[in-house]
C-alpha positions in Angstrom: 10.5 -80.8 27.2 10.2 -80.0 23.6 12.1 -76.9 22.5 10.6 -74.7 19.8 12.5 -74.6 16.5 15.0 -71.8 16.2 14.0 -68.7 14.5 15.5 -68.4 11.1 15.7 -64.9 9.7 14.2 -64.6 6.3 16.6 -63.3 3.8 15.8 -62.4 0.2 18.4 -63.8 -2.1 19.0 -61.3 -5.0 18.3 -62.7 -8.4 21.1 -63.2 -10.9 20.8 -61.3 -14.2 23.1 -63.9 -15.9 20.9 -66.7 -14.6 17.7 -65.1 -15.8 19.2 -64.4 -19.2 20.4 -68.0 -19.4 17.1 -69.5 -18.3 15.2 -67.2 -20.7 17.5 -68.2 -23.6 17.2 -71.9 -22.8 13.4 -71.6 -22.5 13.3 -69.7 -25.8 15.5 -72.3 -27.5 13.4 -75.1 -26.2 10.2 -73.4 -27.4 11.8 -72.9 -30.8 13.1 -76.5 -30.8 9.6 -77.8 -30.1 8.1 -75.8 -32.9 10.8 -76.8 -35.3 10.5 -80.4 -34.2 6.7 -80.4 -35.0 7.4 -78.8 -38.3 10.3 -81.3 -39.0 8.0 -84.3 -38.0 5.3 -83.1 -40.4 7.9 -82.5 -43.2 9.4 -86.0 -42.7 5.9 -87.6 -42.7 4.9 -85.8 -45.9 8.3 -86.7 -47.6 7.9 -90.4 -46.7 4.3 -90.4 -47.9 5.1 -88.7 -51.2 8.0 -91.1 -51.8 6.0 -94.3 -51.2 2.8 -92.8 -52.7 4.7 -92.7 -56.0 5.2 -96.5 -55.7 1.5 -97.1 -55.1 0.5 -94.7 -57.9 2.9 -96.4 -60.4 1.7 -99.9 -59.4 -2.0 -98.8 -59.7 -1.5 -97.4 -63.2 0.3 -100.6 -64.3 -2.6 -102.8 -63.0 -5.3 -100.6 -64.4 -3.7 -100.7 -67.9 -4.0 -104.6 -67.8 -7.7 -104.6 -67.2 -9.6 -105.1 -70.5 -13.1 -106.1 -71.6 -14.0 -109.2 -73.6 -17.3 -110.7 -74.8 -17.0 -113.1 -71.9 -16.3 -110.4 -69.3 -13.4 -108.5 -67.9 -9.8 -109.8 -68.0 -7.6 -108.7 -65.1 -3.9 -109.5 -65.6 -1.9 -108.2 -62.8 1.7 -107.7 -64.1 4.6 -108.9 -62.0 6.3 -105.5 -62.5 3.4 -103.8 -60.6 4.0 -106.1 -57.6 7.7 -105.6 -57.9 7.2 -101.8 -57.6 5.2 -102.2 -54.4 7.6 -104.8 -53.2 10.4 -102.2 -52.9 9.1 -101.7 -49.4 10.2 -105.2 -48.3 9.0 -105.1 -44.7 5.4 -104.1 -45.7 2.5 -106.4 -46.6 0.5 -105.6 -49.8 -3.3 -105.6 -50.2 -5.4 -105.0 -53.2 -9.0 -105.1 -54.5 -10.6 -104.6 -57.9 -14.3 -103.9 -57.9 -17.0 -102.2 -59.8 -18.3 -98.8 -58.8 -21.5 -100.5 -57.6 -19.5 -102.4 -55.0 -19.1 -106.0 -56.4 -15.6 -107.3 -56.0 -13.9 -108.8 -59.0 -10.7 -109.9 -57.3 -8.7 -109.3 -54.2 -9.7 -108.7 -50.6 -13.3 -107.5 -50.3 -12.7 -106.4 -46.6 -10.4 -103.6 -47.4 -11.6 -100.3 -45.8 -13.1 -97.6 -48.0 -11.8 -94.0 -47.9 -13.5 -91.3 -45.9 -16.5 -89.9 -47.9 -17.0 -93.2 -49.8 -16.1 -94.3 -53.3 -16.5 -91.8 -56.2 -15.9 -92.3 -59.9 -12.8 -90.8 -61.3 -9.4 -91.6 -62.7 -7.4 -89.5 -60.3 -5.7 -91.3 -57.4 -6.9 -90.8 -53.9 -4.6 -91.6 -51.0 -5.7 -92.3 -47.5 -4.7 -94.0 -44.3 -6.9 -96.6 -42.6 -6.5 -99.4 -40.0 -6.5 -102.9 -41.5 -5.2 -106.2 -40.2 -4.2 -104.7 -36.9 -2.0 -102.1 -38.5 -2.4 -98.7 -40.1 -2.0 -99.0 -43.8 -1.7 -96.6 -46.7 -4.1 -97.0 -49.7 -4.6 -95.6 -53.1 -7.9 -95.7 -54.8 -8.1 -95.0 -58.6 -10.7 -95.8 -61.3 -10.8 -96.6 -65.0 -13.8 -96.3 -67.3 -14.3 -99.6 -69.2 -16.6 -99.9 -72.3 -18.3 -103.3 -72.0 -20.9 -104.9 -74.3 -23.5 -104.0 -71.7 -22.3 -100.3 -71.6 -19.7 -98.2 -69.9 -18.8 -98.9 -66.3 -16.2 -97.7 -63.8 -13.7 -100.3 -62.5 -12.0 -99.3 -59.3 -8.6 -100.4 -58.0 -7.7 -100.2 -54.3 -4.1 -100.9 -53.6 -2.3 -100.5 -50.3 0.5 -101.6 -48.0 1.4 -101.2 -44.4 3.3 -98.1 -43.1 6.4 -99.8 -41.7 8.8 -98.6 -44.4 7.2 -95.2 -44.5 7.4 -94.8 -40.7 11.0 -96.0 -40.7 11.9 -93.4 -43.4 10.0 -90.7 -41.5 11.8 -91.5 -38.3 15.2 -91.5 -40.1 14.5 -88.1 -41.6 13.2 -86.7 -38.3 16.0 -88.0 -36.1 18.8 -86.7 -38.5 17.1 -83.4 -38.8 16.5 -83.2 -35.0 20.1 -84.0 -34.4 21.1 -81.1 -36.6 18.7 -78.8 -34.8 20.0 -79.8 -31.3 23.6 -79.3 -32.4 22.7 -75.8 -33.7 20.8 -75.1 -30.5 23.7 -76.2 -28.3 26.1 -74.1 -30.4 23.7 -71.1 -30.1 23.5 -71.5 -26.4 27.3 -71.7 -26.0 27.8 -68.5 -28.1 24.9 -66.7 -26.3 26.5 -67.7 -23.0 29.8 -66.3 -24.2 28.0 -63.2 -25.3 26.3 -62.7 -21.9 29.7 -63.1 -20.1 31.2 -60.6 -22.5 28.3 -58.2 -22.0 28.6 -58.6 -18.2 32.3 -57.8 -18.2 31.8 -54.0 -18.2 29.5 -54.4 -15.2 32.1 -56.4 -13.4 34.6 -53.6 -14.1 32.2 -51.0 -12.8 31.6 -53.0 -9.6 35.4 -53.4 -9.1 35.8 -49.6 -9.7 33.2 -48.8 -7.0 34.4 -51.3 -4.5 38.0 -50.1 -4.8 37.2 -46.5 -4.2 37.8 -44.5 -1.0 34.6 -43.5 0.8 35.2 -39.8 -0.1 35.8 -40.5 -3.8 32.7 -39.3 -5.7 34.2 -38.8 -9.1 31.9 -40.0 -12.0 32.3 -43.6 -13.2 34.6 -43.7 -16.2 33.1 -46.6 -18.0 31.8 -47.5 -21.4 28.7 -49.6 -20.6 26.3 -51.2 -23.1 23.5 -49.1 -24.2 21.0 -51.1 -22.1 22.7 -49.9 -18.8 24.1 -46.6 -20.1 21.1 -44.8 -18.5 21.8 -46.6 -15.2 25.5 -45.5 -15.2 24.4 -42.0 -16.0 21.9 -42.0 -13.1 24.6 -43.3 -10.8 26.9 -40.5 -11.9 24.1 -37.9 -11.5 23.3 -39.3 -8.0 27.0 -39.0 -7.0 27.1 -35.5 -8.3 24.1 -34.6 -6.2 25.8 -36.3 -3.2 28.9 -34.2 -3.8 26.7 -31.0 -4.0 24.8 -32.0 -0.8 28.1 -32.8 0.9 29.6 -29.5 0.0 26.5 -27.7 1.2 26.5 -29.6 4.4 30.2 -28.9 5.0 29.7 -25.3 4.3 26.6 -25.1 6.5 28.4 -26.9 9.3 31.4 -24.6 9.0 29.2 -21.5 9.0 27.2 -22.8 12.0 30.4 -23.6 14.0 31.7 -20.1 13.3 28.5 -18.4 14.2 28.0 -20.4 17.4 31.6 -19.9 18.5 31.4 -16.2 17.9 28.1 -15.9 19.8 29.2 -18.1 22.7 32.5 -16.3 22.9 30.6 -13.0 23.1 28.4 -14.4 25.9 31.4 -15.7 27.8 33.1 -12.3 27.4 30.2 -10.4 28.9 30.0 -12.8 31.8 33.7 -12.5 32.5 33.5 -8.7 32.4 30.5 -8.9 34.8 32.4 -11.1 37.2 35.4 -8.6 37.2 33.2 -5.6 38.1 33.3 -4.4 41.7 30.5 -1.8 41.3 27.0 -3.3 41.4 25.7 -0.9 38.7 28.4 -1.8 36.2 27.9 -5.5 37.0 24.2 -5.2 36.3 24.8 -3.6 33.0 27.2 -6.3 32.0 24.7 -9.0 33.1 22.0 -7.3 31.0 24.3 -7.4 28.0 25.1 -11.0 28.7 21.3 -11.8 28.9 20.8 -10.0 25.5 23.7 -12.1 24.1 22.2 -15.3 25.5 18.8 -14.3 23.9 20.5 -13.8 20.5 22.4 -17.1 20.9 19.1 -18.9 21.6 17.5 -17.3 18.7 20.4 -18.1 16.5 20.3 -21.8 17.6 16.6 -22.0 16.9 17.0 -20.5 13.5 19.9 -22.9 12.7 17.7 -25.8 13.7 14.9 -24.4 11.6 17.1 -24.0 8.6 18.4 -27.6 9.0 14.8 -28.9 9.3 13.7 -26.9 6.2 16.7 -28.2 4.2 16.1 -31.8 5.2 12.3 -31.6 4.4 13.2 -30.0 1.1 14.9 -33.2 -0.1 11.5 -34.9 -0.5 8.9 -33.5 -2.8 5.7 -32.3 -1.0 2.7 -34.5 -1.7 0.1 -32.9 0.6 -2.7 -30.7 -0.8 -3.4 -27.8 1.5 -5.5 -24.6 1.7 -3.2 -21.6 2.1 -5.6 -19.2 3.6 -6.3 -21.2 6.9 -2.5 -21.9 7.1 -1.7 -18.2 6.8 -4.4 -17.3 9.4 -3.1 -19.9 11.9 0.5 -18.8 11.5 -0.5 -15.1 12.1 -2.5 -16.1 15.2 0.3 -18.2 16.6 2.8 -15.3 16.0 0.6 -12.7 17.7 0.4 -14.8 20.9 3.9 -13.8 21.8 4.0 -10.8 24.3 6.6 -8.9 22.3 4.2 -8.6 19.3 1.8 -6.3 21.3 0.9 -3.2 19.3 1.7 -4.8 15.9 -1.0 -4.4 13.2 -1.2 -7.4 10.9 -4.0 -7.6 8.3 -4.7 -10.6 6.1 -6.0 -9.5 2.6 -7.6 -12.0 0.2 -10.5 -10.3 -1.4 -9.6 -11.6 -4.9 -9.8 -15.3 -3.9 -13.0 -17.1 -2.9 -12.9 -19.4 0.1 -11.4 -22.8 -0.6 -9.8 -21.8 -3.9 -6.2 -21.3 -2.6 -5.3 -25.0 -2.9 -1.8 -26.2 -3.8 0.5 -29.2 -3.2 3.0 -28.2 -0.5 4.7 -29.0 2.8 2.6 -27.2 5.5 5.4 -27.4 8.1 7.9 -25.7 5.8 5.4 -23.0 4.8 4.5 -22.2 8.4 8.3 -21.9 9.2 8.7 -19.5 6.2 5.8 -17.3 7.3 7.0 -17.2 10.9 10.5 -16.1 9.7 8.9 -13.4 7.4 6.8 -12.0 10.3 9.7 -12.2 12.7 12.1 -10.5 10.3 9.6 -7.6 9.7 8.8 -7.0 13.4 12.4 -7.3 14.6 13.8 -4.7 12.3 10.7 -2.4 12.2 9.2 0.1 14.6 7.0 -1.1 17.5 3.8 0.0 15.8 4.8 -1.5 12.4 2.0 -2.4 10.1 2.0 -5.6 8.1 -0.3 -6.6 5.3 -0.4 -10.2 4.1 -2.0 -10.8 0.7 -2.8 -13.9 -1.4 -3.3 -13.8 -5.1 -2.9 -15.8 -8.3 0.1 -15.6 -10.5 2.1 -17.7 -13.0 5.6 -19.3 -12.9 6.9 -20.2 -16.3 3.4 -20.8 -17.8 2.4 -22.7 -14.6 -0.4 -21.7 -12.4 0.8 -20.4 -9.0 -0.2 -18.7 -5.8 1.6 -15.6 -4.5 1.9 -14.9 -0.7 2.9 -11.2 -0.4 3.9 -9.4 2.8 4.1 -5.6 2.9 5.5 -3.8 5.9 6.0 -0.2 7.0 9.5 -0.8 8.3 12.8 0.6 7.1 13.0 -1.8 4.1 16.2 -3.2 2.5 18.3 -1.3 0.0 18.0 -2.6 -3.6 21.7 -3.3 -3.8 21.5 -5.7 -0.8 18.3 -7.6 -1.6 20.1 -10.5 -3.3 22.7 -10.7 -0.6 20.2 -11.0 2.3 19.0 -14.2 0.8 22.4 -15.8 1.5 23.0 -17.5 4.7 24.4 -15.5 7.6 24.4 -12.2 5.7 23.1 -9.6 8.2 22.5 -5.9 7.7 24.1 -3.5 10.1 21.0 -2.1 11.8 19.3 -1.9 15.1 17.8 -5.1 16.5 20.7 -7.2 15.2 19.9 -10.4 13.4 21.4 -13.7 12.5 21.1 -13.4 8.7 19.2 -16.8 8.5 15.5 -15.8 8.3 15.3 -14.9 4.6 17.6 -17.7 3.6 15.1 -20.1 5.2 12.3 -18.6 3.2 14.4 -18.8 0.1 15.1 -22.5 0.8 11.4 -23.2 1.2 10.7 -21.4 -2.1 13.3 -23.5 -4.0 12.2 -26.8 -2.5 8.6 -26.1 -3.7 9.8 -25.1 -7.2 8.8 -21.5 -6.5 10.7 -18.2 -6.2 11.2 -15.4 -3.6 11.3 -11.8 -4.6 12.1 -8.6 -2.6 10.9 -5.2 -3.7 9.5 -1.8 -2.4 6.3 -1.9 -0.5 3.4 0.4 -0.9 3.5 0.9 2.9 7.0 2.4 2.6 9.0 -0.6 3.8 9.8 -4.0 2.2 7.5 -6.2 0.1 8.2 -9.9 0.0 6.6 -12.1 -2.6 6.7 -15.9 -2.2 5.4 -17.6 -5.4 4.5 -21.2 -5.2 3.3 -23.5 -8.1 -0.1 -25.0 -7.5 0.9 -28.5 -8.7 4.1 -28.7 -6.7 7.7 -28.8 -7.9 8.2 -29.5 -11.6 
């Protein structure tokens, strides 16, 4: 029986910044070295050619000067000094040819290759390479105008030798220059490696600082990083600052929740104990009714606490959904009116100034529905049974940004101007009939802040409270 191979969990190995920099530098140095080597090779070849071309040119001039006309024809006396000059390249073989411009050879090897483009009259030397006798040789072609009895004629001299000495000189120049370049490159890599290690040292210190901290230590990193990672360190410090703020808010919220829940449950337990101690049925019934009311308040408090936690959690992420406010408002009102305790409440949705489909904005529909539910619940809980509520939708601006305003006017008792800022705080409750947990408006305020908007409380034209929730059309800034 053949067993299947064991499953190996794929693991992505993080890349090394030091290795990437080293590989990048080595690749860069190799590319530079290749370019410099090509340039060095060209320079060495040109230097060798120029050196030995001077020998060819000197020998050609010496030979041309010894060509003279006579009544019997031309005399060509090749001086020994000319051959000695060419003979300085001891490993090379020498070739020559003296011929008329018309092509007839006077002396020398008639098989020598001609330059590209053919032979042209002129006393300026022309140098070229051409294969001859199974080797590549270097030639010079130069002419001299001779006045003969029959008239003027160009006598051409082609002189050349093999490239052994030239190539040896070229290779010597190239190898010595390349050795210097390699030495410079190695030294450069060593110093660059030391520079990378030195540049990485602050990062290692930052890593050691973070690893050595206690889990609760959120103090900013006290480091002087390079400019390239200064923004990263700043972002880490900002992130830890936001974590500290979030942690403080969470601790404060948990402490407030624990206090409120303990108080509410203690009150419920007290009512039940008092009911159990009563001997008279009527007094027991009254205590049980109060216990039931306390249980209802506890349930409502729990629901609002969960709602507040949900809104706060969703507010961490920016809303990215484009929604139409008018259908959302209508759906929220219809859902609210389904509850039996809302019978007799008059709610009107007014949007005469906005055409259908024009109330679009980027927002979180779940959070907005929760805000509207709390606004409606807050108005009906503290107002008369026949309270009237008008919901409006209009355009406005927030700091030069286009926004939509959801307004809610009610005919209830309103909120005194001196307490309108306080009721936006968590667990601040007004002493009035109907009770309250002091969370509803804080939920709405949290929704406004998470959307980059604002919440305002003012007097209503209906005699009660007017709530204005302004939301930017393009989402949080």
